[in-house]
C-alpha positions, -999 to 999 in steps of 0.1 A, spaced: 394 234 -352 417 262 -364 449 265 -344 459 296 -324 491 314 -334 512 308 -302 508 289 -270 498 310 -240 487 304 -205 450 300 -200 434 288 -168 403 276 -187 420 246 -202 448 228 -219 463 232 -253 481 209 -278 512 226 -292 524 212 -325 562 216 -332 586 205 -359 621 212 -348 622 247 -335 591 258 -353 557 260 -336 532 248 -363 500 254 -344 482 253 -311 448 236 -305 424 243 -276 414 212 -256 381 213 -239 372 187 -212 346 162 -224 352 167 -261 365 141 -286 387 155 -314 403 139 -344 438 149 -354 453 143 -389 465 157 -422 429 160 -436 414 195 -436 381 178 -425 394 168 -391 391 188 -359 429 193 -356 444 198 -390 482 194 -392 494 198 -428 530 191 -440 539 160 -420 542 132 -446 540 105 -420 506 117 -406 476 100 -420 444 119 -430 429 107 -397 457 96 -373 447 99 -337 416 106 -315 421 131 -286 399 130 -254 408 158 -229 395 153 -193 405 165 -159 439 179 -167 449 149 -188 447 139 -225 438 105 -237 453 97 -271 442 67 -293 460 57 -325 435 49 -352 437 15 -368 435 31 -403 467 52 -396 497 34 -412 525 51 -393 531 46 -355 528 70 -326 558 72 -303 551 81 -266 579 81 -241 602 65 -266 579 35 -275 554 28 -302 520 30 -283 485 25 -295 466 41 -266 480 62 -237 472 91 -213 493 123 -213 500 147 -185 508 184 -191 545 187 -202 545 154 -220 544 149 -257 540 123 -285 557 121 -319 545 112 -354 572 113 -380 592 145 -374 564 164 -356 560 166 -318 526 172 -301 531 188 -267 504 190 -240 505 226 -225 487 237 -194 486 270 -175 518 278 -157 516 278 -119 552 281 -108 571 314 -102 608 308 -100 615 344 -88 600 339 -54 629 318 -39 649 334 -12 685 329 -2 678 303 25 657 280 4 645 245 2 626 235 -29 618 207 -52 604 209 -87 597 186 -117 607 200 -151 581 195 -178 590 181 -212 581 213 -229 604 234 -208 631 207 -209 632 210 -247 631 248 -247 662 265 -262 660 295 -239 685 282 -213 714 300 -198 751 292 -196 777 281 -222 773 245 -210 741 243 -231 764 239 -260 765 203 -248 732 200 -267 756 196 -296 763 162 -282 746 146 -311 775 122 -313 762 105 -282 741 80 -302 771 72 -323 793 67 -292 766 43 -279 769 23 -311 807 20 -309 810 12 -272 796 -13 -248 766 1 -229 786 1 -196 815 21 -212 790 45 -227 773 51 -193 807 59 -178 814 83 -207 779 100 -203 784 103 -165 817 121 -171 802 146 -196 773 154 -173 795 160 -143 818 183 -162 788 202 -178 769 206 -145 795 212 -119 781 182 -99 801 165 -72 789 131 -83 770 116 -113 756 81 -114 737 59 -139 713 36 -122 688 8 -130 660 -5 -108 662 -41 -96 638 -60 -72 659 -51 -42 662 -14 -52 684 10 -73 716 -6 -87 746 16 -98 757 9 -133 783 36 -138 795 68 -120 819 97 -122 828 116 -91 849 145 -78 847 128 -43 863 97 -29 845 68 -46 847 48 -14 823 71 3 786 64 6 769 73 -26 748 105 -23 716 88 -33 681 98 -21 656 69 -25 628 94 -23 642 114 -52 646 82 -72 610 72 -65 598 107 -75 618 105 -108 602 71 -115 567 85 -109 574 114 -132 593 95 -159 607 109 -182 607 143 -166 637 153 -145 630 160 -108 652 185 -88 656 189 -51 676 216 -34 683 222 3 709 248 12 730 240 43 720 264 70 729 245 101 695 228 105 695 192 116 672 182 87 694 196 59 705 162 47 670 146 46 663 158 11 697 149 -4 705 119 19 742 129 21 760 155 41 777 181 20 752 177 -9 729 207 -14 711 198 -46 703 166 -66 687 160 -100 673 126 -111 658 118 -145 645 83 -154 641 72 -190 620 42 -202 638 15 -221 616 -9 -241 616 -44 -226 640 -34 -197 639 -16 -164 642 22 -166 676 39 -166 681 68 -143 707 96 -144 714 110 -109 734 142 -103 744 155 -68 763 187 -61 772 212 -34 765 250 -33 794 271 -45 803 300 -22 835 312 -38 829 339 -65 840 329 -99 838 292 -93 817 272 -117 786 256 -102 754 266 -84 756 294 -58 731 304 -31 718 335 -49 682 341 -58 689 329 -93 700 294 -81 667 279 -91 670 292 -126 705 277 -128 692 244 -115 663 245 -140 690 250 -167 709 220 -154 678 199 -151 670 208 -187 704 195 -198 700 163 -179 666 157 -193 677 163 -229 707 141 -226 685 113 -210 660 118 -237 686 116 -264 702 84 -249 667 69 -243 658 74 -280 691 59 -291 687 29 -269 651 25 -280 662 26 -316 689 0 -310 663 -22 -292 639 -18 -320 665 -26 -346 676 -57 -326 640 -69 -323 634 -63 -360 665 -83 -369 654 -112 -346 618 -113 -355 625 -109 -392 637 -145 -392 603 -158 -382 576 -132 -391 564 -112 -420 570 -74 -420 533 -69 -412 535 -92 -381 569 -77 -370 553 -42 -370 523 -54 -350 545 -71 -324 567 -40 -320 537 -17 -316 531 -36 -284 556 -51 -259 576 -78 -278 586 -96 -246 550 -98 -235 535 -106 -270 560 -135 -275 559 -150 -241 553 -188 -243 516 -198 -241 494 -228 -250 474 -222 -282 459 -240 -311 480 -239 -343 480 -253 -378 515 -267 -383 532 -273 -417 562 -294 -425 577 -286 -460 605 -306 -477 621 -303 -512 619 -334 -533 649 -340 -556 676 -319 -538 692 -349 -520 691 -369 -552 706 -341 -572 735 -336 -547 739 -373 -538 751 -363 -504 783 -348 -517 792 -315 -500 807 -300 -531 775 -305 -550 754 -291 -522 776 -260 -522 772 -257 -560 734 -256 -556 732 -232 -526 720 -203 -548 692 -225 -562 682 -237 -527 682 -201 -514 659 -190 -543 635 -218 -536 635 -212 -498 629 -174 -504 599 -182 -526 585 -207 -501 589 -183 -472 571 -155 -491 542 -179 -497 540 -185 -459 542 -148 -451 516 -139 -478 492 -161 -458 500 -147 -424 521 -177 -414 552 -179 -392 585 -196 -402 597 -215 -371 629 -228 -385 648 -239 -417 661 -275 -417 685 -280 -446 660 -283 -475 630 -283 -452 609 -256 -434 587 -259 -402 559 -233 -402 527 -226 -383 496 -204 -382 475 -188 -354 506 -176 -334 516 -153 -319 482 -137 -328 448 -154 -332 439 -159 -369 402 -170 -373 408 -188 -406 443 -202 -398 434 -236 -412 423 -221 -445 454 -198 -447 477 -228 -441 461 -248 -468 462 -219 -493 498 -213 -485 506 -250 -491 488 -249 -525 508 -217 -534 540 -234 -524 534 -264 -546 524 -242 -575 554 -219 -570 578 -249 -569 568 -257 -605 579 -222 -615 611 -217 -596 625 -253 -597 611 -274 -625 634 -304 -616 624 -304 -580 591 -312 -563 579 -308 -527 562 -326 -499 540 -308 -475 522 -322 -444 496 -302 -424 481 -309 -390 462 -288 -364 463 -291 -326 475 -275 -294 511 -263 -291 533 -244 -267 544 -214 -288 566 -185 -279 602 -173 -272 618 -207 -263 654 -199 -271 684 -194 -247 699 -163 -232 725 -163 -259 703 -171 -289 668 -158 -295 644 -184 -310 606 -184 -315 595 -220 -314 566 -244 -310 563 -277 -291 536 -303 -293 525 -337 -307 511 -320 -338 546 -309 -349 557 -346 -351 524 -355 -368 530 -329 -395 565 -343 -401 551 -378 -404 524 -367 -428 549 -349 -450 570 -381 -452 539 -401 -465 535 -377 -494 566 -393 -509 550 -427 -507 517 -416 -523 535 -393 -547 513 -363 -540 527 -328 -531 503 -322 -501 486 -343 -475 466 -330 -445 452 -346 -414 415 -354 -409 412 -325 -385 425 -301 -411 402 -315 -438 371 -312 -415 378 -275 -408 389 -261 -441 363 -240 -461 351 -258 -492 347 -224 -508 385 -222 -508 398 -257 -508 384 -291 -519 395 -322 -499 395 -359 -507 403 -387 -483 431 -409 -497 429 -438 -472 434 -447 -435 470 -452 -425 491 -464 -395 524 -445 -400 557 -463 -391 565 -460 -354 529 -449 -345 501 -469 -329 474 -444 -339 456 -447 -372 450 -415 -392 429 -405 -422 449 -385 -447 435 -362 -473 447 -344 -504 436 -308 -511 431 -288 -543 423 -252 -548 385 -246 -553 382 -234 -589 360 -205 -599 347 -223 -630 317 -245 -619 324 -270 -647 360 -275 -635 348 -280 -599 322 -305 -611 350 -325 -628 371 -326 -597 342 -336 -575 333 -364 -600 369 -377 -598 368 -375 -560 335 -395 -560 351 -422 -581 380 -424 -557 356 -426 -527 337 -455 -543 368 -474 -550 382 -466 -515 350 -480 -499 354 -513 -517 392 -513 -509 387 -508 -472 359 -534 -472 383 -560 -486 367 -561 -521 399 -553 -539 387 -566 -573 359 -541 -573 383 -513 -561 407 -521 -588 380 -519 -615 364 -488 -602 397 -469 -599 412 -480 -632 397 -451 -653 413 -423 -633 447 -437 -622 465 -419 -650 454 -385 -639 451 -390 -601 482 -401 -581 462 -407 -549 438 -431 -567 468 -447 -584 483 -454 -550 452 -473 -538 448 -489 -572 484 -502 -569 478 -516 -534 448 -535 -548 465 -548 -579 465 -584 -565 427 -582 -566 425 -600 -532 429 -586 -497 451 -605 -473 434 -625 -445 443 -601 -418 431 -570 -437 411 -545 -415 410 -515 -439 441 -498 -426 473 -494 -447 502 -501 -423 534 -483 -433 568 -497 -424 590 -469 -438 593 -435 -422 
């Protein structure tokens, strides 16, 4: 669909106006009931060249009944921002806009408001659309306050409360308002965060609950109400405060928090030459100018706070999740996505073998090897992230990880096993003198944001966490790098991973008996796979005799493979006496943790 040259009012339908900075890049007609694709490709319905963050096919547009539904396509790599937040699907009203990269897409509808028809004795209320709010065609020198681009920097260098006091002062001086307040919404109603006033602060605040509610309904558009004092008894009903003739309220969304509202209240100026809003027929134009300023300042502050929030969440989540998962979480509502819930997870406990022996518990030696330890931990973390896992926490020279949280992963058992194999292989490359032990289990956990108010933490709780730690400890006894539970072995795909039952164990401190398995990557070469399966078959035959109490047969069966197979060597060594004890029941009871 070729764009028009300029936006113009047309009662027949809406238009999408494309702008980069001050430049209008194009205008597209929107017809109810149609479905349009917007992107950088010349083959789409709405072709927008020159925006490097716009994919060839970026969003789908569905206009209907005076609104526009926008859907971000999965194939588009860069996000769509709507009302200051990354959003996948949303509905726009006329006057609203969304952003991709540096380009804004405004929804434009036929104008239906004539500001010239107000008379001197007026009462009126209007909501300023985003398109008009961002227009540069305002009046008055105070619009030079649009140069307040230092506001985001002030926000970075001050506490949020101090910043709101600062912003209130600037808005009052720029608008000629009697009172300016910054509010938030709590369960019991609006709460004042900061204010600046030219009136006695002990007086009742000139707040109209109706105007606050209107601003919340129209978020993020500023809403203005004006009622000149003419002696009528109902003059104060619109502004909720005697001596206040006009009020402006603009709410801005804050990701993960209640909206922030800027509220300005002022009186009509009757003395010629005084700065403010007089009662002339141009009063509405002046108030539109002031509303535009309030909306722009609120928008600027909202974007700065949203960016701070995004950076804060990225910093927090980067400790636990890969960049891919962080982006997915932030596209939605991080608070909601990470709320604690019960889910199945594959849990891994990883530990470095040889670090404690190398440092011998001496702090100086531990300090000397911190660079080596960091290199190993970085490589292990990358293996986890490469297989869509989550790092729950680092514990000295150990790592607790899990899969299938915070998002469902259909092959989470496979991915955890493949990550474990990659970690064992990588250890041989980055730390030849060290080895590793890895234990894997699968089961239900409570997963989510389980930290404190002071310190954010994503964590998991459940019996499978303790099980994975116990399994990892047994790898040291058997002298293999990886052991997994029977539940993991039963669910992993043989096309990716081959499993072999080592034996049945009763770990120290546990009443339950568990079967433990080793895993090996399934080779592409059929001959190599056949050799592995043949070795596993020998182990299975020897294990059958071992568990039945025929240790002499087990010893003889396992003898040919003990040099190449540590798991078989472990069972072989247990059977070296050739005779099972009288109380033998096929389970290896471990006494050391």
